[in-house]
C-alpha positions as CSV (number, residue, x, y, z in Angstrom):
1,M,0.0,-0.1,0.1
2,Y,1.3,3.2,-0.7
3,R,1.2,6.6,0.8
4,L,2.1,9.9,-1.6
5,G,5.6,10.0,-2.4
6,R,6.6,7.1,0.2
7,T,7.0,3.3,0.2
8,T,5.5,1.4,2.7
9,H,7.9,-0.1,5.2
10,H,6.8,-3.7,4.1
11,S,7.8,-3.1,0.8
12,H,11.4,-2.5,2.1
13,K,11.6,-5.5,3.9
14,I,10.5,-7.5,0.7
15,A,13.2,-5.9,-1.7
16,A,16.3,-6.7,1.2
17,T,15.3,-9.8,1.4
18,I,15.3,-10.7,-2.5
19,L,18.6,-8.7,-2.7
20,F,20.1,-11.0,0.2
21,L,18.6,-14.3,-1.2
22,T,20.2,-13.2,-5.0
23,I,23.6,-12.3,-3.5
24,C,23.5,-15.9,-1.4
25,G,22.6,-17.9,-5.0
26,V,25.2,-16.0,-6.9
27,V,27.9,-16.7,-4.2
28,V,26.8,-20.4,-3.8
29,G,26.9,-20.8,-7.7
30,A,30.8,-19.5,-8.1
31,V,31.8,-21.9,-5.0
32,W,30.3,-24.8,-6.9
33,L,31.7,-24.1,-10.2
34,F,35.1,-23.2,-8.7
35,Q,34.5,-26.8,-7.2
36,Q,33.6,-28.4,-10.7
37,L,37.0,-26.6,-12.2
38,Q,39.3,-28.3,-9.8
39,T,41.5,-31.1,-10.8
40,E,42.0,-33.6,-8.1
41,T,45.9,-34.4,-7.9
42,T,47.2,-37.3,-5.9
43,I,50.8,-36.9,-5.4
44,S,52.8,-40.2,-4.3
45,Q,56.4,-41.3,-3.9
46,A,58.0,-43.7,-5.4
47,E,59.8,-46.3,-3.4
48,P,63.6,-45.5,-3.9
49,Q,65.3,-48.1,-5.6
50,T,69.1,-49.4,-5.1
51,T,71.1,-51.5,-7.8
52,S,74.1,-52.8,-7.2
53,V,76.6,-53.0,-9.7
54,T,79.6,-55.4,-9.6
55,V,83.1,-54.1,-11.5
56,P,84.8,-57.1,-12.5
57,T,88.4,-58.0,-11.5
58,A,91.1,-58.4,-14.1
59,Q,92.0,-61.8,-13.7
60,T,95.6,-62.8,-13.2
61,Q,98.2,-65.4,-13.2
62,T,101.7,-66.1,-11.2
63,V,104.6,-66.1,-13.0
64,K,108.1,-66.9,-11.7
65,G,111.5,-66.1,-13.2
66,D,115.1,-65.8,-11.5
67,H,114.9,-64.0,-7.8
68,F,111.2,-62.9,-8.6
69,T,107.5,-63.8,-8.7
70,V,105.0,-61.5,-10.2
71,K,101.1,-61.3,-11.7
72,I,100.4,-60.6,-14.9
73,P,97.5,-60.8,-16.6
74,K,95.8,-64.3,-17.5
75,G,96.4,-65.6,-20.7
76,W,99.6,-63.8,-21.6
77,K,102.2,-66.1,-23.1
78,P,106.1,-66.2,-22.5
79,E,108.2,-64.3,-25.3
80,K,111.2,-65.6,-26.7
81,E,114.0,-64.6,-24.2
82,N,117.1,-62.1,-25.2
83,V,120.2,-64.3,-24.6
84,S,122.5,-61.2,-24.1
85,F,120.7,-60.5,-20.7
86,N,118.6,-62.2,-18.2
87,V,115.5,-61.1,-19.4
88,F,112.0,-62.6,-18.5
89,A,109.1,-61.7,-21.0
90,W,105.4,-62.1,-21.4
91,R,102.9,-60.9,-24.1
92,G,99.0,-60.8,-24.5
93,A,97.4,-63.5,-26.6
94,S,94.5,-61.8,-27.8
95,K,94.4,-59.8,-31.0
96,E,94.3,-55.9,-28.8
97,A,96.6,-57.6,-26.2
98,A,99.6,-58.6,-28.5
99,T,100.7,-55.0,-28.5
100,R,101.2,-55.6,-24.8
101,L,104.5,-57.0,-23.4
102,I,105.9,-57.1,-20.1
103,E,109.7,-57.4,-19.6
104,I,111.5,-58.2,-16.1
105,Y,115.6,-57.8,-16.4
106,V,117.5,-59.4,-13.4
107,D,120.7,-58.5,-12.2
108,N,122.3,-58.2,-15.6
109,I,120.8,-55.2,-17.0
110,P,121.1,-52.9,-20.0
111,L,122.3,-49.7,-18.2
112,T,122.3,-47.6,-21.1
113,K,118.7,-49.0,-22.6
114,S,116.4,-45.8,-23.3
115,F,112.6,-45.5,-23.0
116,N,109.8,-43.2,-23.6
117,M,108.6,-42.9,-20.2
118,L,109.5,-43.7,-16.3
119,L,107.6,-44.5,-13.7
120,P,109.9,-44.1,-10.5
121,V,109.7,-46.9,-7.5
122,K,111.3,-47.9,-4.5
123,A,112.1,-50.9,-2.5
124,N,109.5,-51.7,0.3
125,G,111.3,-55.1,2.0
126,N,110.9,-57.6,-0.6
127,G,108.4,-55.8,-2.8
128,L,108.0,-52.4,-4.9
129,L,106.2,-49.2,-4.0
130,L,105.4,-47.0,-6.6
131,A,107.6,-43.2,-5.8
132,G,106.0,-41.0,-8.5
133,D,103.9,-40.6,-11.3
134,V,104.3,-41.6,-15.0
135,S,106.2,-39.2,-16.9
136,E,104.9,-37.8,-20.2
137,N,106.8,-38.7,-23.1
138,C,110.4,-37.5,-22.2
139,V,110.8,-35.9,-25.6
140,N,108.8,-33.0,-23.9
141,F,111.1,-32.3,-21.0
142,T,114.4,-33.6,-22.9
143,D,117.8,-31.6,-23.7
144,K,118.1,-32.2,-27.2
145,K,121.8,-30.9,-27.0
146,N,122.8,-33.8,-25.2
147,L,121.5,-36.2,-27.9
148,N,123.8,-39.2,-28.8
149,P,123.8,-39.6,-32.5
150,R,124.7,-42.9,-32.6
151,T,122.0,-44.6,-30.1
152,G,119.6,-41.9,-30.3
153,A,119.1,-41.6,-26.7
154,A,119.5,-38.5,-24.6
155,P,120.1,-38.3,-20.8
156,A,116.8,-36.8,-18.9
157,K,115.4,-36.9,-15.6
158,W,112.2,-37.3,-14.0
159,S,111.1,-36.6,-10.3
160,G,114.9,-36.7,-9.5
161,I,115.4,-40.2,-11.2
162,D,117.9,-40.6,-13.9
163,F,117.4,-42.6,-17.2
164,Y,117.9,-42.2,-21.2
165,C,115.3,-40.9,-23.2
166,D,114.4,-42.2,-26.5
167,M,114.6,-39.2,-28.5
168,S,114.7,-41.3,-31.9
169,N,111.5,-43.1,-31.3
170,A,108.9,-40.5,-29.5
171,A,105.9,-42.2,-31.0
172,R,106.9,-45.4,-29.2
173,N,105.2,-46.1,-25.6
174,V,107.7,-47.8,-23.9
175,L,107.4,-47.1,-19.8
176,A,110.0,-48.6,-17.5
177,T,110.9,-48.4,-13.7
178,G,113.7,-46.3,-12.3
179,S,114.9,-45.5,-8.8
180,S,117.3,-43.3,-7.1
181,D,119.7,-46.5,-6.7
182,G,120.7,-46.3,-10.3
183,I,120.0,-46.0,-13.9
184,N,117.8,-48.6,-15.1
185,F,117.2,-50.3,-11.8
186,V,115.9,-51.0,-8.3
187,R,117.6,-52.8,-5.7
188,L,115.6,-55.3,-3.4
189,T,116.3,-57.7,-1.0
190,N,115.0,-61.1,-0.7
191,V,113.7,-62.8,2.5
192,K,116.8,-64.5,2.5
193,G,118.8,-61.7,2.2
194,T,120.2,-61.7,-0.8
195,K,120.2,-58.4,-3.0
196,H,119.4,-58.6,-6.6
197,R,118.8,-55.3,-9.1
198,Y,115.7,-55.3,-10.9
199,L,114.4,-53.4,-14.2
200,L,110.6,-54.0,-15.4
201,V,109.9,-52.3,-18.8
202,Y,106.0,-52.3,-20.0
203,T,105.1,-51.9,-23.9
204,D,101.8,-50.9,-25.0
205,H,101.0,-50.3,-28.7
206,S,96.9,-51.1,-28.5
207,A,94.6,-48.4,-29.6
208,G,93.7,-48.0,-25.9
209,P,97.5,-48.0,-23.8
210,D,96.6,-49.5,-19.9
211,N,99.3,-48.3,-17.5
212,T,97.2,-50.1,-15.0
213,I,98.5,-53.7,-16.4
214,F,102.1,-52.5,-15.4
215,T,101.2,-50.8,-11.7
216,D,99.3,-53.7,-10.9
217,A,102.2,-55.9,-12.0
218,I,104.7,-53.8,-9.5
219,A,102.5,-54.1,-6.8
220,S,102.7,-57.5,-7.1
221,F,106.2,-58.0,-7.7
222,K,108.3,-59.8,-5.3
223,A,111.7,-60.6,-4.9
224,T,112.9,-64.3,-4.2
């Protein structure tokens, strides 16, 4: 019911109720729509997996020579001995290993023999210890003015150890032991108290030279 120029109090109540219900409807609808648009995601953590990797151990054989024993790769065969010196040698049997050779000189040693690289060693009881790192090719640190034109070698020094550098065959890969005992030998005393001189030489002309074959042999070497 209207009065002149005014709305009744009852009309105001109805309008307010309608507005409130409208707002509530909008809010409820918005909440429902929001929930429908959400993607339910469940995060789960996979159980950790541990895998054991076994690194194969290189198989070796123990060989003997005059006054020594040493472990070398299994399958390597004896080489024909050099009658000029008391030397024992073994070569790999497979296609790649056939380019690898270990030589061990005992007492009667070629004191002027030259090499491409040097590995310092020292006595440890009747065995050997590494006394330094393998040198780079000696042509890189040897003075050429001291070259002997007859032998193709020059005096060299690595980690305080004297030896002869093979200057004329720089492309070769021949590694030898050296020590402060003297050029081209290390002196060991066996368990009986007898002293002997030794020179170990490793040649590796394979596509992938592996000096660990030589260092493993040195670690196993014993004077007898």
